[in-house]
All heavy atoms as TSV, in Angstrom:
chain	resi	resn	atom	element	x	y	z
A	1	MET	N	N	13.547	-4.860	-7.177
A	1	MET	CA	C	13.384	-5.138	-5.768
A	1	MET	C	C	12.155	-6.026	-5.580
A	1	MET	O	O	11.047	-5.626	-5.891
A	1	MET	CB	C	13.231	-3.810	-5.027
A	1	MET	CG	C	13.236	-3.937	-3.551
A	1	MET	SD	S	13.182	-2.297	-2.793
A	1	MET	CE	C	14.676	-2.362	-1.889
A	2	ASN	N	N	12.327	-7.233	-5.131
A	2	ASN	CA	C	11.225	-8.166	-4.962
A	2	ASN	C	C	10.918	-8.421	-3.500
A	2	ASN	O	O	10.599	-9.541	-3.117
A	2	ASN	CB	C	11.528	-9.489	-5.663
A	2	ASN	CG	C	11.387	-9.374	-7.158
A	2	ASN	OD1	O	10.660	-8.537	-7.638
A	2	ASN	ND2	N	12.074	-10.202	-7.890
A	3	ASP	N	N	10.980	-7.405	-2.692
A	3	ASP	CA	C	10.664	-7.569	-1.280
A	3	ASP	C	C	9.160	-7.704	-1.103
A	3	ASP	O	O	8.380	-7.033	-1.762
A	3	ASP	CB	C	11.145	-6.362	-0.478
A	3	ASP	CG	C	12.654	-6.259	-0.417
A	3	ASP	OD1	O	13.315	-7.306	-0.505
A	3	ASP	OD2	O	13.156	-5.146	-0.285
A	4	PHE	N	N	8.775	-8.597	-0.211
A	4	PHE	CA	C	7.377	-8.777	0.149
A	4	PHE	C	C	7.148	-8.240	1.552
A	4	PHE	O	O	8.030	-8.297	2.395
A	4	PHE	CB	C	7.003	-10.268	0.151
A	4	PHE	CG	C	6.777	-10.836	-1.209
A	4	PHE	CD1	C	7.803	-11.450	-1.907
A	4	PHE	CD2	C	5.525	-10.782	-1.793
A	4	PHE	CE1	C	7.594	-11.994	-3.147
A	4	PHE	CE2	C	5.294	-11.322	-3.036
A	4	PHE	CZ	C	6.334	-11.932	-3.725
A	5	TYR	N	N	5.945	-7.724	1.773
A	5	TYR	CA	C	5.543	-7.263	3.093
A	5	TYR	C	C	4.258	-7.982	3.479
A	5	TYR	O	O	3.401	-8.227	2.631
A	5	TYR	CB	C	5.274	-5.751	3.098
A	5	TYR	CG	C	6.463	-4.937	2.698
A	5	TYR	CD1	C	6.537	-4.361	1.439
A	5	TYR	CD2	C	7.522	-4.739	3.581
A	5	TYR	CE1	C	7.649	-3.611	1.065
A	5	TYR	CE2	C	8.628	-3.992	3.216
A	5	TYR	CZ	C	8.677	-3.434	1.959
A	5	TYR	OH	O	9.759	-2.696	1.588
A	6	ASN	N	N	4.102	-8.277	4.760
A	6	ASN	CA	C	2.815	-8.771	5.229
A	6	ASN	C	C	1.966	-7.547	5.579
A	6	ASN	O	O	2.418	-6.407	5.439
A	6	ASN	CB	C	2.975	-9.752	6.403
A	6	ASN	CG	C	3.615	-9.118	7.619
A	6	ASN	OD1	O	3.477	-7.924	7.877
A	6	ASN	ND2	N	4.329	-9.916	8.382
A	7	VAL	N	N	0.746	-7.761	6.024
A	7	VAL	CA	C	-0.161	-6.642	6.294
A	7	VAL	C	C	0.397	-5.731	7.382
A	7	VAL	O	O	0.370	-4.501	7.245
A	7	VAL	CB	C	-1.571	-7.164	6.673
A	7	VAL	CG1	C	-2.458	-6.031	7.159
A	7	VAL	CG2	C	-2.203	-7.863	5.485
A	8	GLU	N	N	0.929	-6.312	8.436
A	8	GLU	CA	C	1.470	-5.510	9.535
A	8	GLU	C	C	2.641	-4.643	9.063
A	8	GLU	O	O	2.709	-3.449	9.375
A	8	GLU	CB	C	1.929	-6.426	10.666
A	8	GLU	CG	C	2.476	-5.676	11.862
A	8	GLU	CD	C	2.966	-6.605	12.970
A	8	GLU	OE1	O	2.840	-7.835	12.840
A	8	GLU	OE2	O	3.494	-6.072	13.960
A	9	GLN	N	N	3.541	-5.215	8.303
A	9	GLN	CA	C	4.691	-4.467	7.798
A	9	GLN	C	C	4.251	-3.370	6.833
A	9	GLN	O	O	4.779	-2.254	6.865
A	9	GLN	CB	C	5.667	-5.409	7.099
A	9	GLN	CG	C	6.349	-6.382	8.024
A	9	GLN	CD	C	7.055	-7.488	7.269
A	9	GLN	OE1	O	6.617	-7.925	6.199
A	9	GLN	NE2	N	8.164	-7.960	7.841
A	10	ALA	N	N	3.285	-3.674	5.975
A	10	ALA	CA	C	2.783	-2.677	5.023
A	10	ALA	C	C	2.137	-1.513	5.754
A	10	ALA	O	O	2.327	-0.353	5.380
A	10	ALA	CB	C	1.795	-3.324	4.061
A	11	ALA	N	N	1.393	-1.811	6.808
A	11	ALA	CA	C	0.755	-0.753	7.596
A	11	ALA	C	C	1.805	0.137	8.262
A	11	ALA	O	O	1.697	1.356	8.250
A	11	ALA	CB	C	-0.171	-1.367	8.639
A	12	THR	N	N	2.838	-0.482	8.804
A	12	THR	CA	C	3.907	0.281	9.451
A	12	THR	C	C	4.633	1.163	8.440
A	12	THR	O	O	4.897	2.337	8.706
A	12	THR	CB	C	4.907	-0.683	10.127
A	12	THR	OG1	O	4.207	-1.444	11.110
A	12	THR	CG2	C	6.046	0.074	10.786
A	13	LYS	N	N	4.927	0.615	7.277
A	13	LYS	CA	C	5.658	1.372	6.244
A	13	LYS	C	C	4.859	2.552	5.717
A	13	LYS	O	O	5.423	3.592	5.396
A	13	LYS	CB	C	6.024	0.461	5.073
A	13	LYS	CG	C	7.127	-0.490	5.374
A	13	LYS	CD	C	8.337	-0.092	4.580
A	13	LYS	CE	C	9.463	-1.055	4.832
A	13	LYS	NZ	N	10.712	-0.399	5.017
A	14	THR	N	N	3.543	2.366	5.572
A	14	THR	CA	C	2.721	3.396	4.934
A	14	THR	C	C	2.056	4.356	5.904
A	14	THR	O	O	1.647	5.441	5.495
A	14	THR	CB	C	1.610	2.748	4.096
A	14	THR	OG1	O	0.767	1.983	4.960
A	14	THR	CG2	C	2.185	1.869	3.002
A	15	GLY	N	N	1.886	3.938	7.146
A	15	GLY	CA	C	1.166	4.766	8.105
A	15	GLY	C	C	-0.338	4.509	8.086
A	15	GLY	O	O	-1.074	5.113	8.851
A	16	PHE	N	N	-0.806	3.639	7.204
A	16	PHE	CA	C	-2.211	3.240	7.194
A	16	PHE	C	C	-2.412	2.169	8.258
A	16	PHE	O	O	-1.481	1.487	8.649
A	16	PHE	CB	C	-2.619	2.672	5.826
A	16	PHE	CG	C	-2.561	3.664	4.700
A	16	PHE	CD1	C	-1.765	3.426	3.597
A	16	PHE	CD2	C	-3.310	4.827	4.735
A	16	PHE	CE1	C	-1.709	4.322	2.548
A	16	PHE	CE2	C	-3.258	5.738	3.694
A	16	PHE	CZ	C	-2.461	5.488	2.593
A	17	SER	N	N	-3.650	1.984	8.670
A	17	SER	CA	C	-3.931	0.934	9.646
A	17	SER	C	C	-3.937	-0.432	8.964
A	17	SER	O	O	-4.125	-0.527	7.740
A	17	SER	CB	C	-5.290	1.173	10.315
A	17	SER	OG	O	-6.341	0.954	9.382
A	18	GLU	N	N	-3.755	-1.477	9.760
A	18	GLU	CA	C	-3.805	-2.832	9.222
A	18	GLU	C	C	-5.184	-3.098	8.628
A	18	GLU	O	O	-5.295	-3.737	7.581
A	18	GLU	CB	C	-3.489	-3.855	10.304
A	18	GLU	CG	C	-2.033	-3.848	10.721
A	18	GLU	CD	C	-1.722	-4.888	11.782
A	18	GLU	OE1	O	-2.285	-6.001	11.719
A	18	GLU	OE2	O	-0.913	-4.581	12.675
A	19	ARG	N	N	-6.203	-2.620	9.284
A	19	ARG	CA	C	-7.565	-2.812	8.788
A	19	ARG	C	C	-7.740	-2.178	7.413
A	19	ARG	O	O	-8.332	-2.771	6.512
A	19	ARG	CB	C	-8.566	-2.220	9.781
A	19	ARG	CG	C	-9.987	-2.399	9.354
A	19	ARG	CD	C	-10.928	-1.838	10.377
A	19	ARG	NE	N	-12.300	-1.997	9.915
A	19	ARG	CZ	C	-13.345	-1.627	10.591
A	19	ARG	NH1	N	-13.209	-1.088	11.785
A	19	ARG	NH2	N	-14.547	-1.794	10.111
A	20	TYR	N	N	-7.227	-0.957	7.246
A	20	TYR	CA	C	-7.333	-0.261	5.962
A	20	TYR	C	C	-6.596	-1.034	4.875
A	20	TYR	O	O	-7.116	-1.195	3.763
A	20	TYR	CB	C	-6.776	1.158	6.087
A	20	TYR	CG	C	-6.985	1.985	4.845
A	20	TYR	CD1	C	-8.230	2.523	4.564
A	20	TYR	CD2	C	-5.932	2.222	3.963
A	20	TYR	CE1	C	-8.434	3.276	3.427
A	20	TYR	CE2	C	-6.134	2.976	2.821
A	20	TYR	CZ	C	-7.380	3.499	2.555
A	20	TYR	OH	O	-7.589	4.244	1.427
A	21	ILE	N	N	-5.405	-1.536	5.187
A	21	ILE	CA	C	-4.629	-2.327	4.219
A	21	ILE	C	C	-5.423	-3.570	3.817
A	21	ILE	O	O	-5.545	-3.883	2.630
A	21	ILE	CB	C	-3.255	-2.728	4.802
A	21	ILE	CG1	C	-2.383	-1.489	5.073
A	21	ILE	CG2	C	-2.543	-3.719	3.902
A	21	ILE	CD1	C	-1.909	-0.748	3.857
A	22	ARG	N	N	-5.992	-4.276	4.797
A	22	ARG	CA	C	-6.785	-5.483	4.494
A	22	ARG	C	C	-8.010	-5.149	3.637
A	22	ARG	O	O	-8.351	-5.884	2.710
A	22	ARG	CB	C	-7.224	-6.166	5.783
A	22	ARG	CG	C	-6.159	-6.991	6.406
A	22	ARG	CD	C	-6.712	-7.896	7.517
A	22	ARG	NE	N	-5.597	-8.512	8.220
A	22	ARG	CZ	C	-4.996	-8.000	9.274
A	22	ARG	NH1	N	-5.411	-6.868	9.790
A	22	ARG	NH2	N	-3.979	-8.627	9.837
A	23	GLU	N	N	-8.669	-4.048	3.949
A	23	GLU	CA	C	-9.837	-3.642	3.162
A	23	GLU	C	C	-9.445	-3.362	1.714
A	23	GLU	O	O	-10.159	-3.745	0.789
A	23	GLU	CB	C	-10.492	-2.406	3.775
A	23	GLU	CG	C	-11.237	-2.684	5.051
A	23	GLU	CD	C	-11.747	-1.427	5.738
A	23	GLU	OE1	O	-11.425	-0.294	5.294
A	23	GLU	OE2	O	-12.464	-1.556	6.743
A	24	ARG	N	N	-8.324	-2.691	1.518
A	24	ARG	CA	C	-7.876	-2.386	0.160
A	24	ARG	C	C	-7.443	-3.656	-0.588
A	24	ARG	O	O	-7.643	-3.770	-1.782
A	24	ARG	CB	C	-6.725	-1.378	0.173
A	24	ARG	CG	C	-7.061	-0.029	0.789
A	24	ARG	CD	C	-8.127	0.819	0.066
A	24	ARG	NE	N	-9.478	0.343	0.086
A	24	ARG	CZ	C	-10.377	0.559	1.065
A	24	ARG	NH1	N	-10.059	1.245	2.126
A	24	ARG	NH2	N	-11.603	0.095	0.976
A	25	LEU	N	N	-6.856	-4.600	0.122
A	25	LEU	CA	C	-6.520	-5.884	-0.492
A	25	LEU	C	C	-7.787	-6.617	-0.913
A	25	LEU	O	O	-7.856	-7.158	-2.030
A	25	LEU	CB	C	-5.711	-6.746	0.480
A	25	LEU	CG	C	-4.267	-6.324	0.704
A	25	LEU	CD1	C	-3.716	-6.968	1.967
A	25	LEU	CD2	C	-3.401	-6.650	-0.504
A	26	ASN	N	N	-8.778	-6.623	-0.049
A	26	ASN	CA	C	-10.028	-7.325	-0.349
A	26	ASN	C	C	-10.815	-6.687	-1.478
A	26	ASN	O	O	-11.468	-7.391	-2.252
A	26	ASN	CB	C	-10.898	-7.446	0.909
A	26	ASN	CG	C	-10.358	-8.470	1.872
A	26	ASN	OD1	O	-9.886	-9.523	1.467
A	26	ASN	ND2	N	-10.428	-8.166	3.155
A	27	ASP	N	N	-10.759	-5.350	-1.595
A	27	ASP	CA	C	-11.509	-4.711	-2.686
A	27	ASP	C	C	-10.692	-4.600	-3.975
A	27	ASP	O	O	-11.183	-4.152	-4.993
A	27	ASP	CB	C	-12.087	-3.357	-2.259
A	27	ASP	CG	C	-11.067	-2.229	-2.128
A	27	ASP	OD1	O	-9.923	-2.358	-2.589
A	27	ASP	OD2	O	-11.433	-1.189	-1.539
A	28	GLY	N	N	-9.421	-5.022	-3.910
A	28	GLY	CA	C	-8.592	-5.061	-5.117
A	28	GLY	C	C	-7.848	-3.781	-5.439
A	28	GLY	O	O	-7.108	-3.734	-6.413
A	29	SER	N	N	-8.020	-2.733	-4.645
A	29	SER	CA	C	-7.311	-1.491	-4.944
A	29	SER	C	C	-5.834	-1.559	-4.549
A	29	SER	O	O	-5.037	-0.749	-5.006
A	29	SER	CB	C	-7.992	-0.287	-4.295
A	29	SER	OG	O	-8.078	-0.438	-2.899
A	30	LEU	N	N	-5.481	-2.527	-3.711
A	30	LEU	CA	C	-4.080	-2.820	-3.398
A	30	LEU	C	C	-3.817	-4.253	-3.850
A	30	LEU	O	O	-4.503	-5.181	-3.415
A	30	LEU	CB	C	-3.793	-2.676	-1.903
A	30	LEU	CG	C	-2.421	-3.140	-1.405
A	30	LEU	CD1	C	-1.291	-2.439	-2.145
A	30	LEU	CD2	C	-2.304	-2.893	0.098
A	31	LYS	N	N	-2.869	-4.396	-4.738
A	31	LYS	CA	C	-2.544	-5.713	-5.266
A	31	LYS	C	C	-1.755	-6.502	-4.227
A	31	LYS	O	O	-0.810	-5.989	-3.638
A	31	LYS	CB	C	-1.702	-5.538	-6.530
A	31	LYS	CG	C	-1.523	-6.772	-7.338
A	31	LYS	CD	C	-0.798	-6.409	-8.621
A	31	LYS	CE	C	-0.520	-7.617	-9.454
A	31	LYS	NZ	N	0.232	-7.255	-10.655
A	32	GLY	N	N	-2.163	-7.735	-3.999
A	32	GLY	CA	C	-1.483	-8.590	-3.040
A	32	GLY	C	C	-1.707	-10.047	-3.382
A	32	GLY	O	O	-2.489	-10.382	-4.272
A	33	TYR	N	N	-1.019	-10.898	-2.672
A	33	TYR	CA	C	-1.089	-12.337	-2.905
A	33	TYR	C	C	-1.452	-13.010	-1.599
A	33	TYR	O	O	-0.847	-12.750	-0.577
A	33	TYR	CB	C	0.257	-12.845	-3.423
A	33	TYR	CG	C	0.697	-12.078	-4.640
A	33	TYR	CD1	C	1.505	-10.952	-4.513
A	33	TYR	CD2	C	0.259	-12.447	-5.900
A	33	TYR	CE1	C	1.870	-10.214	-5.630
A	33	TYR	CE2	C	0.622	-11.721	-7.020
A	33	TYR	CZ	C	1.430	-10.603	-6.879
A	33	TYR	OH	O	1.784	-9.878	-7.985
A	34	LYS	N	N	-2.459	-13.858	-1.656
A	34	LYS	CA	C	-2.943	-14.508	-0.448
A	34	LYS	C	C	-2.501	-15.963	-0.440
A	34	LYS	O	O	-2.704	-16.692	-1.408
A	34	LYS	CB	C	-4.465	-14.425	-0.379
A	34	LYS	CG	C	-5.022	-14.730	0.978
A	34	LYS	CD	C	-6.495	-14.374	1.039
A	34	LYS	CE	C	-6.994	-14.558	2.457
A	34	LYS	NZ	N	-8.408	-14.258	2.568
A	35	THR	N	N	-1.879	-16.353	0.654
A	35	THR	CA	C	-1.474	-17.730	0.870
A	35	THR	C	C	-2.146	-18.177	2.159
A	35	THR	O	O	-1.804	-17.687	3.229
A	35	THR	CB	C	0.060	-17.844	0.996
A	35	THR	OG1	O	0.652	-17.313	-0.175
A	35	THR	CG2	C	0.486	-19.278	1.172
A	36	GLY	N	N	-3.110	-19.061	2.029
A	36	GLY	CA	C	-3.891	-19.434	3.202
A	36	GLY	C	C	-4.683	-18.230	3.670
A	36	GLY	O	O	-5.466	-17.666	2.917
A	37	ARG	N	N	-4.427	-17.807	4.888
A	37	ARG	CA	C	-5.126	-16.633	5.436
A	37	ARG	C	C	-4.236	-15.395	5.462
A	37	ARG	O	O	-4.657	-14.338	5.921
A	37	ARG	CB	C	-5.607	-16.935	6.851
A	37	ARG	CG	C	-6.653	-18.049	6.876
A	37	ARG	CD	C	-7.110	-18.352	8.265
A	37	ARG	NE	N	-7.848	-17.201	8.799
A	37	ARG	CZ	C	-8.305	-17.126	10.029
A	37	ARG	NH1	N	-8.100	-18.112	10.875
A	37	ARG	NH2	N	-8.952	-16.066	10.438
A	38	LYS	N	N	-3.013	-15.511	4.965
A	38	LYS	CA	C	-2.067	-14.396	5.036
A	38	LYS	C	C	-1.905	-13.714	3.682
A	38	LYS	O	O	-1.847	-14.364	2.648
A	38	LYS	CB	C	-0.703	-14.892	5.518
A	38	LYS	CG	C	-0.744	-15.401	6.934
A	38	LYS	CD	C	0.629	-15.763	7.431
A	38	LYS	CE	C	0.528	-16.256	8.865
A	38	LYS	NZ	N	1.811	-16.371	9.494
A	39	TRP	N	N	-1.799	-12.397	3.738
A	39	TRP	CA	C	-1.560	-11.583	2.553
A	39	TRP	C	C	-0.088	-11.200	2.470
A	39	TRP	O	O	0.542	-10.933	3.485
A	39	TRP	CB	C	-2.366	-10.296	2.620
A	39	TRP	CG	C	-3.807	-10.436	2.305
A	39	TRP	CD1	C	-4.828	-10.539	3.200
A	39	TRP	CD2	C	-4.403	-10.456	1.016
A	39	TRP	NE1	N	-6.022	-10.622	2.543
A	39	TRP	CE2	C	-5.799	-10.574	1.192
A	39	TRP	CE3	C	-3.899	-10.390	-0.276
A	39	TRP	CZ2	C	-6.682	-10.616	0.128
A	39	TRP	CZ3	C	-4.786	-10.429	-1.343
A	39	TRP	CH2	C	-6.168	-10.542	-1.135
A	40	PHE	N	N	0.409	-11.114	1.245
A	40	PHE	CA	C	1.752	-10.628	0.983
A	40	PHE	C	C	1.674	-9.606	-0.136
A	40	PHE	O	O	0.961	-9.793	-1.116
A	40	PHE	CB	C	2.686	-11.782	0.599
A	40	PHE	CG	C	2.853	-12.764	1.723
A	40	PHE	CD1	C	2.071	-13.897	1.797
A	40	PHE	CD2	C	3.774	-12.535	2.725
A	40	PHE	CE1	C	2.206	-14.798	2.839
A	40	PHE	CE2	C	3.913	-13.415	3.783
A	40	PHE	CZ	C	3.126	-14.556	3.835
A	41	ILE	N	N	2.419	-8.524	0.026
A	41	ILE	CA	C	2.363	-7.398	-0.901
A	41	ILE	C	C	3.771	-7.119	-1.404
A	41	ILE	O	O	4.703	-6.960	-0.610
A	41	ILE	CB	C	1.793	-6.149	-0.197
A	41	ILE	CG1	C	0.437	-6.473	0.412
A	41	ILE	CG2	C	1.705	-4.981	-1.147
A	41	ILE	CD1	C	0.190	-5.836	1.743
A	42	LEU	N	N	3.923	-7.042	-2.718
A	42	LEU	CA	C	5.219	-6.690	-3.298
A	42	LEU	C	C	5.550	-5.226	-3.010
A	42	LEU	O	O	4.652	-4.370	-2.985
A	42	LEU	CB	C	5.195	-6.868	-4.814
A	42	LEU	CG	C	5.479	-8.239	-5.357
A	42	LEU	CD1	C	5.215	-8.271	-6.865
A	42	LEU	CD2	C	6.906	-8.648	-5.073
A	43	HIS	N	N	6.813	-4.947	-2.824
A	43	HIS	CA	C	7.274	-3.577	-2.569
A	43	HIS	C	C	6.775	-2.620	-3.655
A	43	HIS	O	O	6.237	-1.550	-3.350
A	43	HIS	CB	C	8.807	-3.564	-2.499
A	43	HIS	CG	C	9.383	-2.211	-2.296
A	43	HIS	ND1	N	9.426	-1.605	-1.064
A	43	HIS	CD2	C	9.930	-1.327	-3.171
A	43	HIS	CE1	C	9.986	-0.414	-1.188
A	43	HIS	NE2	N	10.292	-0.225	-2.447
A	44	ALA	N	N	6.921	-3.006	-4.911
A	44	ALA	CA	C	6.508	-2.142	-6.025
A	44	ALA	C	C	5.002	-1.879	-5.995
A	44	ALA	O	O	4.556	-0.756	-6.273
A	44	ALA	CB	C	6.905	-2.770	-7.357
A	45	ASP	N	N	4.211	-2.886	-5.647
A	45	ASP	CA	C	2.765	-2.709	-5.567
A	45	ASP	C	C	2.390	-1.786	-4.407
A	45	ASP	O	O	1.467	-0.981	-4.527
A	45	ASP	CB	C	2.063	-4.058	-5.402
A	45	ASP	CG	C	2.194	-4.938	-6.635
A	45	ASP	OD1	O	2.356	-4.391	-7.745
A	45	ASP	OD2	O	2.139	-6.167	-6.481
A	46	LEU	N	N	3.113	-1.894	-3.316
A	46	LEU	CA	C	2.864	-1.023	-2.173
A	46	LEU	C	C	3.194	0.428	-2.519
A	46	LEU	O	O	2.428	1.340	-2.201
A	46	LEU	CB	C	3.668	-1.484	-0.957
A	46	LEU	CG	C	3.374	-0.792	0.357
A	46	LEU	CD1	C	1.912	-0.988	0.771
A	46	LEU	CD2	C	4.294	-1.304	1.452
A	47	LEU	N	N	4.285	0.649	-3.222
A	47	LEU	CA	C	4.643	2.006	-3.637
A	47	LEU	C	C	3.582	2.602	-4.554
A	47	LEU	O	O	3.198	3.763	-4.398
A	47	LEU	CB	C	5.993	2.002	-4.358
A	47	LEU	CG	C	7.232	1.877	-3.502
A	47	LEU	CD1	C	8.469	1.829	-4.388
A	47	LEU	CD2	C	7.341	3.016	-2.523
A	48	GLU	N	N	3.124	1.813	-5.510
A	48	GLU	CA	C	2.097	2.279	-6.442
A	48	GLU	C	C	0.808	2.630	-5.702
A	48	GLU	O	O	0.169	3.641	-5.978
A	48	GLU	CB	C	1.825	1.205	-7.498
A	48	GLU	CG	C	0.944	1.657	-8.615
A	48	GLU	CD	C	1.540	2.780	-9.444
A	48	GLU	OE1	O	2.773	2.825	-9.615
A	48	GLU	OE2	O	0.760	3.632	-9.919
A	49	PHE	N	N	0.437	1.818	-4.735
A	49	PHE	CA	C	-0.758	2.070	-3.934
A	49	PHE	C	C	-0.628	3.377	-3.152
A	49	PHE	O	O	-1.547	4.193	-3.144
A	49	PHE	CB	C	-0.997	0.895	-2.979
A	49	PHE	CG	C	-2.100	1.133	-1.998
A	49	PHE	CD1	C	-3.417	1.139	-2.401
A	49	PHE	CD2	C	-1.808	1.361	-0.660
A	49	PHE	CE1	C	-4.441	1.362	-1.490
A	49	PHE	CE2	C	-2.817	1.580	0.254
A	49	PHE	CZ	C	-4.145	1.586	-0.160
A	50	VAL	N	N	0.506	3.571	-2.527
A	50	VAL	CA	C	0.712	4.792	-1.728
A	50	VAL	C	C	0.631	6.021	-2.629
A	50	VAL	O	O	0.000	7.017	-2.272
A	50	VAL	CB	C	2.054	4.738	-0.972
A	50	VAL	CG1	C	2.399	6.081	-0.369
A	50	VAL	CG2	C	1.994	3.670	0.103
A	51	LYS	N	N	1.225	5.940	-3.795
A	51	LYS	CA	C	1.164	7.068	-4.734
A	51	LYS	C	C	-0.274	7.369	-5.137
A	51	LYS	O	O	-0.664	8.522	-5.226
A	51	LYS	CB	C	1.993	6.775	-5.983
A	51	LYS	CG	C	3.471	6.841	-5.750
A	51	LYS	CD	C	4.217	6.512	-7.025
A	51	LYS	CE	C	5.704	6.410	-6.774
A	51	LYS	NZ	N	6.429	5.996	-7.983
A	52	SER	N	N	-1.068	6.344	-5.372
A	52	SER	CA	C	-2.451	6.555	-5.801
A	52	SER	C	C	-3.337	7.024	-4.644
A	52	SER	O	O	-4.314	7.730	-4.868
A	52	SER	CB	C	-3.029	5.277	-6.408
A	52	SER	OG	O	-3.224	4.288	-5.423
A	53	GLU	N	N	-3.027	6.636	-3.426
A	53	GLU	CA	C	-3.836	6.998	-2.262
A	53	GLU	C	C	-3.466	8.354	-1.671
A	53	GLU	O	O	-4.283	8.992	-1.036
A	53	GLU	CB	C	-3.684	5.945	-1.153
A	53	GLU	CG	C	-4.361	4.645	-1.452
A	53	GLU	CD	C	-5.872	4.752	-1.416
A	53	GLU	OE1	O	-6.417	5.172	-0.384
A	53	GLU	OE2	O	-6.492	4.422	-2.430
A	54	ASN	N	N	-2.242	8.739	-1.837
A	54	ASN	CA	C	-1.750	9.920	-1.141
A	54	ASN	C	C	-2.001	11.179	-1.958
A	54	ASN	O	O	-1.142	11.659	-2.665
A	54	ASN	CB	C	-0.265	9.751	-0.826
A	54	ASN	CG	C	0.196	10.720	0.227
A	54	ASN	OD1	O	-0.510	11.649	0.556
A	54	ASN	ND2	N	1.371	10.503	0.740
A	55	THR	N	N	-3.183	11.751	-1.822
A	55	THR	CA	C	-3.520	12.960	-2.557
A	55	THR	C	C	-2.782	14.173	-2.010
A	55	THR	O	O	-2.716	15.202	-2.660
A	55	THR	CB	C	-5.036	13.226	-2.522
A	55	THR	OG1	O	-5.445	13.303	-1.164
A	55	THR	CG2	C	-5.786	12.132	-3.238
A	56	ALA	N	N	-2.212	14.038	-0.813
A	56	ALA	CA	C	-1.462	15.158	-0.236
A	56	ALA	C	C	-0.212	15.456	-1.060
A	56	ALA	O	O	0.317	16.559	-1.004
A	56	ALA	CB	C	-1.071	14.846	1.201
A	57	LEU	N	N	0.241	14.493	-1.852
A	57	LEU	CA	C	1.402	14.730	-2.701
A	57	LEU	C	C	1.050	15.596	-3.905
A	57	LEU	O	O	1.923	16.085	-4.596
A	57	LEU	CB	C	1.992	13.400	-3.187
A	57	LEU	CG	C	2.638	12.540	-2.114
A	57	LEU	CD1	C	3.126	11.235	-2.727
A	57	LEU	CD2	C	3.793	13.259	-1.452
A	58	ASP	N	N	-0.232	15.768	-4.170
A	58	ASP	CA	C	-0.668	16.556	-5.310
A	58	ASP	C	C	-0.749	18.034	-4.946
A	58	ASP	O	O	-1.766	18.688	-5.168
A	58	ASP	CB	C	-2.024	16.062	-5.819
A	58	ASP	CG	C	-1.946	14.653	-6.345
A	58	ASP	OD1	O	-0.863	14.239	-6.780
A	58	ASP	OD2	O	-2.981	13.959	-6.307
A	59	LEU	N	N	0.313	18.540	-4.377
A	59	LEU	CA	C	0.365	19.955	-3.997
A	59	LEU	C	C	0.667	20.803	-5.217
A	59	LEU	O	O	1.328	20.340	-6.151
A	59	LEU	CB	C	1.446	20.168	-2.949
A	59	LEU	CG	C	1.236	19.415	-1.618
A	59	LEU	CD1	C	2.477	19.592	-0.743
A	59	LEU	CD2	C	0.024	19.919	-0.901
A	60	PRO	N	N	0.203	22.025	-5.227
A	60	PRO	CA	C	0.516	22.896	-6.369
A	60	PRO	C	C	2.031	23.110	-6.475
A	60	PRO	O	O	2.734	23.100	-5.469
A	60	PRO	CB	C	-0.197	24.203	-6.053
A	60	PRO	CG	C	-0.834	24.044	-4.729
A	60	PRO	CD	C	-0.585	22.672	-4.230
A	61	GLU	N	N	2.492	23.305	-7.684
A	61	GLU	CA	C	3.920	23.541	-7.882
A	61	GLU	C	C	4.308	24.890	-7.306
A	61	GLU	O	O	3.501	25.809	-7.232
A	61	GLU	CB	C	4.243	23.510	-9.379
A	61	GLU	CG	C	4.099	22.140	-9.989
A	61	GLU	CD	C	4.549	22.133	-11.429
A	61	GLU	OE1	O	5.404	22.956	-11.806
A	61	GLU	OE2	O	4.009	21.306	-12.185
A	62	LYS	N	N	5.580	24.985	-6.916
A	62	LYS	CA	C	6.091	26.257	-6.408
A	62	LYS	C	C	6.108	27.287	-7.514
A	62	LYS	O	O	6.372	26.988	-8.663
A	62	LYS	CB	C	7.519	26.087	-5.889
A	62	LYS	CG	C	7.621	25.345	-4.606
A	62	LYS	CD	C	9.064	25.345	-4.143
A	62	LYS	CE	C	9.223	24.640	-2.812
A	62	LYS	NZ	N	10.613	24.664	-2.367
A	63	LYS	N	N	5.811	28.528	-7.153
A	63	LYS	CA	C	5.895	29.606	-8.130
A	63	LYS	C	C	7.349	29.945	-8.354
A	63	LYS	O	O	8.134	29.981	-7.420
A	63	LYS	CB	C	5.118	30.826	-7.639
A	63	LYS	CG	C	3.641	30.572	-7.558
A	63	LYS	CD	C	2.917	31.817	-7.092
A	63	LYS	CE	C	1.442	31.527	-6.998
A	63	LYS	NZ	N	0.691	32.679	-6.508
A	64	LYS	N	N	7.686	30.203	-9.580
A	64	LYS	CA	C	9.086	30.524	-9.925
A	64	LYS	C	C	9.390	31.981	-9.776
A	64	LYS	O	O	8.634	32.837	-9.762
A	64	LYS	CB	C	9.402	30.055	-11.326
A	64	LYS	CG	C	9.345	28.556	-11.438
A	64	LYS	CD	C	9.662	28.124	-12.830
A	64	LYS	CE	C	9.529	26.606	-12.935
A	64	LYS	NZ	N	9.792	26.141	-14.238
């Protein structure tokens, strides 16, 4: 899947603010590609970022 998202679309998909997405792009923790003044983020890179940022997914396993 080679879908690209701009900052606004990435923010909507992830629930993070546009500002937070831009900050992560600028500090390199979210991989993206800049063309002029616009950022583009690959779907796979966005998924990887969400997995690394979302500590709420690290819930303890259910007891058997």
